[in-house]
N, C-alpha and C positions, 0 to 999 in steps of 0.2 A: 504495500499500501505504499505512493506515492507521499510524502510527508504534511500536512498542511502546514500551512504560512499562517501564522497566530498574527498578522499585524493585520490580512485581510477581512476586514469587520462591516458594518452596516456605518459603521464612522470612521475609521481613517485606512477602511478597502486601497482610495489614490494614492497611499504612502508607497507602494510597492507594486509587484508584478505577480500574476496570478502561477507565471510560470517560471517564479525564482522563490525557492526556501528560504530562512532563514535563515541559513548559516552563507547561502550563497551561491547553497549548488543548482543546476535549472530541478524545476518540477517538472518530469513527464505528464503531459499528460496524455488520457488515458478516455477518450469519449466515449459513453457510452452509446450502441446501436440505437438509430430511428429512427423509424417510422412515422409517417403519417400522410396527410394531404400537401402541407407543403414539400416535404422530402419527396415527395413523387412526382412533382410538376418542375422542382430543379433535377430530376434526374431525367426528368425525357427532354427539359429544354437543353441541358448535356449533351445530350449523344448527342442533338440538335448541332449545339455551337463546336462540340470536339470533329462532327462530320465535317462542317465548311472550316473546323483548323486546320488536319489534317489534308482537305482537300483541295485547300487555297495555290498549294502553289504547280496541282496539276490540272488547273482550269488553267485556259491561252486560250487567245480572241485572236486571231488570224496567224498562230502559232508562234502567240505573244504573249508574256506571264501575264494573268491579273494582276497580281502582284507581287511585285521583290523589290528587297529592299535593298537592294547594292551601295556597302560601305565604303566598299572596296574600291569601285569605281566609281562614288559617286552618281548612281542610274538609279532614282528610285521610279517606281512603278503602280500605280493605286488607281486601280479599277478601271485598269485601262490602258489610264493616262500617263505620259514620260513627265518626269522631270529631273533635268537637269543640272547642272551648279549654277547655270547662268537662270533658272527659275527658282532662284533659295528665297527669292522674296513671296514665290506662290505656296513657300513649303512653309515659310514664317506665317502665311496667314492661314492657311491649315493646321499650324499647331496650336495659333490662339484661337480661332475657331472648337477647335475637339478639346484645349485646357479650361475657354466661358463654358463653353457644353457642361464638362463636366459638375464644374462651379455648381450653374442652374438646376443639374441635375440632383445634385448634395443639397442643395439650398431646397430642396420642393423636397423631392428620394432620401434626402440619407445616402449610406452604405449603401445603397440595394446592389453596386455592380459589382459587389465585394463579394458580396452571398449571393450574386446568380451567375456571373457570366465574368469573374474575375480568370486569369490563364492558372492561375497557383492554388484558386480554390477546386475550382473544376478538375483539374487532377489527382489531389489531394484530397479532396472530398468523393469523389465521384468514379474514383479508377485509382491512387494508390491503401487509399483508407479500406473500399468494398476490399479489394486484393487483402488487409489486412485479417477483416474481420472476417474471409473466406480461409484463410489458412492456419489464424489463431485465434480466433475467435474474437467473442467480447470482452470491453471491459477488464471485466477481475477477471479472466481466462489468458488475458494479455497481460495483467501485471504477475498473475502466478508462472507463466512458461518464463517471463523475465527474472523472477527472485529464483527459479529452481536453479540448483545445478547443472551443468553441464553434461547430457543426455543423448540417448541415443532419436529420443521425441524432440530432444529441444532445440540438436544439429540438423535433425532434418524438416522443422516447420524452420526455422532463419535460413536456414541454404536453402532451399524453396522460394520463401519470402527474396531473398536479398538475388537471387539470378532471374527469378519473374520484372524485379523491381531493376535489375540491371539493364533485362532488354528493353523495356516501356521505356529507358532513359537514354537507350540510345534511338530508339524510332522519334522520340523527342528530340536528339541532338540531332538530327537527318533533317528533323523537320526545320528546325531554324537555321540549319543550313543551307536549307531548300527556300526559303525565306528572304537570305540574306549573297547569295550567288544563283541562284537558279535550279530547279530539279534536274534539267539532263546536266549541268554541270557535278552536282554528288553527283549520279547512277554513274556518268565520267572516271572520278574518284572512287566511288566503293567498286570499282567491275574493276579495277588497273591497280598495277602493289604499291604500297604506300610508298616509296620510292622515285613515282612516277610523279606523285601531287604530295610531296611531304607538307606543303602548310594547310592544305585541304582537309589532308590525314590529322592532325593535332590540331584541327579545328573542332572536327568533330569529335574527335576524344575529348576535346576539354567540354563541346557545349553537354555531352553526355555527364562528365564526370561531375560538371557546377549541377546535373540536373539530379543526377543520383545521390547529391550528397545532400538537397536541398530536401529532398521527397522523402529521403531516409531518417535522416540527423535533426536540419534544420526547420524544416515545418511548420508549425504557426509560427516561428520569428520569422521567419520574411518579414511576416505581416507586422509583427509588434515591434521588430529591433530594423530591418532596413524598409520597407518603407512606407514614404512619407504622407499616406493620404487619410492614416489614418489622423496622423497628428496633424495636419491640415483639415481638418474635419471641423474643430473646435472655432475657427474663423469661420467656417462657411455653416455651416448650424446654426437654426435660432429655433425659439417655441414653437413656432410652426413648421416644422424642419418633420418628415414624416423618416421615423426608425422604427424597430423593435423592440417596443417597450413593453415593462411592467404598467395595470393599471393600480400603482398604489394605494389610488382611493377603496377601487374595491376589494382590493386585497388586505389589505392592515386593517386589524394585528396578526401577522400569521397566527396559524396556531394549527399543530395537529389533531386529527379529529378522536375525539375521545366517546367512550363506551358508553351510550344510552342509561346506565347507572349511574357515572357519573356528574358535578354538579356543572351545571353548561356555561361558558363564559363569553362574553362579548370577542368574535372573529369576526376577519373577515374570510373574503374565501379561498386564499392562498391554505393549505397545508403544509406551507414547512416540511414540502415532502425528499425536497432539495436533486429534482430530477433535472429539472432546468441546467444546474448546474452540471449535473453530470452528462451529461449529451454537448457540453460546450467545446468545442473544440482549440477553443482556446483559454480555457476554464476559467473564463469566469463569472458571479454572479450576477447574470440581467438585475436580479429585484434593488442593487447597487443603483441604478441610473445606469446611464449613456455612459458611454465608457471607451478610451483610446483603441483597447483590444477590439471589440465588439464588431465579428462581420455581417452583423446583417444573415448572417442563415441560415433562422427561421427554424435552427433542431429545438428554441426552446420555445418556440410557440407549441409547436408541434407534440413533444415530449407535458407539456399540461393541460395541451387541449384533453391530451390522452386519457388526464390523472381527471380532469377536471367531470369530464364522463360521467370515468366511476366510481364520484361520489355526489355525482347528477347536481351538479353546479354547471351556469352556463360558460361556453368557451369564452379564450377569449380576453384571459387576465391576459397572460401576454399577448404582444399583436400587433400591428403592427399600427402605430399613432403617432403625434405631435404631442409635445407637452402640455398644450392649452388647449386641443383635444380633450383630455385627461383631462388636466384641472380644471377645466368650462363646459367642456361637454359640447363644443362644437371647432369645425375644424375650416381655414381657411388658408388656401396655398396660394392665391393668388395678388401676394405682397406685395407693396413696395420696392421690395425688395429688386423681387422675381421677376418684375416690372419691367427695372432697369437691366439688370442680366437678358431679358428679351431683345428687349432695343439693341444691343449690346453687337447681342449675335446676331442678330439681324441685317446690321450696319457689317457686321464681316462679312456674310456670305455674297452681302449685293457687288460688297468690296471685291470679294474674291472671284464671282462669275464675271463678273467686269474684266479684272485683269486676267484671268483665263482663258474667255473670248477672246483680248486684245494683242496674247502675246504673238509674235513673231514662231512661223512655222519652219524658218530657219534664218542660226544668229549665226555672226562674224567676228568675229578677234582679233585685230593684229598687232602682232609685238616686235621689238625690233628682237632680231637673234641676239644673247647674251653672248657681251665677250667680242664684240663685230664694232667695229668702224667702217667708215668710208672705205672702200679701194676705187685705188686712179687706175685705167685701163689703156690701152694702147693706144688705142682708137680715139683718146680724148672723149672718154667720156667715166664720169664718176658713179658707184654703186651703193645703194647702202644693203643689207641680207633682210629680210622677213619672215617672218612665221605666220602664217596663219591657221588659225581653228575653226571648223565650221562644225556645228551638229544638224542632223537632219532630224526635226522631230514629226516629223510626216511619217506616213506608211512606207512610200512610194520612194522610188529611187531619182535622182535629183543630181541632175548635170549643170553646173555652174559654171564662170568664167570669173575674170577680173579686171577691171577697167580701169587706166587713172584720168583723173577727172582735170586735172591739174593740167597745164599746156606744159608740153617740154618735157613731160614724165613720161616713159614706158615701165609696164612692168613686162616681167621676163621668170617667168613660171619656172622652178627647176624640177629637170625632169617629165613627166608626160604633164601637157597643158592643158588636159581637159579634169577635172573637178568633179570626180564621181563621186556621189554621198551616196552606202544604200538605207532604206528605211532604217529610222531608229538609231542612226550611228556618228559618228565623229571622226571627224578630219584632220589629219594638220600638216600641213604642206609649206613647204620654204620662196621663195620669190625677191628678186633685186627688183626695187626701183633703179633707175636707170635716166640720167641725166646728162645730158653734153655742159664739157668743164666750163664753155665757154658763155655758157647759159648762166654760169651761182651765179649770183646777186649777192646774198646771205649765207652766212653758214650757217645754219638752220631756216626750216622752212614748212611750213605747214602745206602735207600730203594730203586729199582727199581722194577716196576710192571707191570704187560704186562694186558691188557684188549683183553679179547680173543673171537670172534662170529663162528659160528660150527670148533673149535678148530684153527682158524687163528688170529692169530695177530692184530690185527685194531687199539690201542691206548698202548700206553710206558708213563707209567707217572713213577716220582721222587721224592721221600720223605725222610724224618728224623725221623730213630728208634732211640728212648732215651732210657737208663738202666744204672743201677749203676756196678763200675766192684766193683769184690767180690773175 
């Protein structure tokens, strides 16, 4: 039996963590298996979300990934739309929209994301925890197994659990890599010897090892220690925010059910069975109020409702509610704060759509070649070497050309004169700007270049041309 932290009481429960013992050691959480209305729907939703998550890298549109977060090549594909480094401003708007939406959603519905859709909760509670129940049994059986000396039964069960956990962690590690570099590249890495793709092989092992560590040992600590969302909710929530709440007005004072022969004392509906604590995956007592550790998983709601049915009392002693709805009996969702967040989100969406529809399909960036100055040729001309980077954001092959708009300056492309860009690709080429020495009037002159597609200007670039005056 895990040692109970004596500091965790209704008076000073915020002074310590439920997962830390009084001597500083970890208090391992063994949540009791839960069943009920909310748990069933969480399970159904988890099947859908996990199916989408694992199918994501395999979904392609015209041979292109539906979602890709290639941080190595700085190329991102979101719902089929490609974003390059030159589209950083669009990604910033996307992040702003995401954060404002999370804030708005949290202000209204609390941490429902954590309990229902967060990948950490999905994998921990709906995959790894279920496997643990299947192999080691319920909470009391797990405690007994961990406390008993090593024998055949313990070795067999622990060995089987670790093996299954390792296989699933490998699958998740490969899934993450597929989102980063593409499923085709992952298949190429897996089907080749490790030495052929050493960096990719190490990446797969690293991600798999991280997930193995998180879901085997670190567990709820990822939510309590690493994730900042629980700490941020303190500044997002107010008395109108909906959370998993204990109805203290109806439930207090707590008292166990007495025999009919004993003198009855005034009490609330809470029978102090502590099942809400036993099923909590983070080890807290929801009756102490809103806490950072609560992930709104609804396990306590299902456990409490089951008890209320057995003792012939109304369900909903623990339910989705706000502080005001419990204290005052009514719920107000559309508050002034919520209206402001909705307005900000609406403006950001309008700005994002405007920028997305007006962005250029082909972009060109010209830079002077590093370490090079002007060069004088025997034919009496002066040249400067440049590098042009072209990005094709369309799904069609583009053939471009480069022309100088400045009189007396010619363009000489190094190598093939045709600038052919494959769909959704980047092309880097070098070129010379050439000017007759006798036409040079200043040491540094601004040159204007035009990028042409089928004879039509699609880009306009400025750069500097340096030359000696003679």
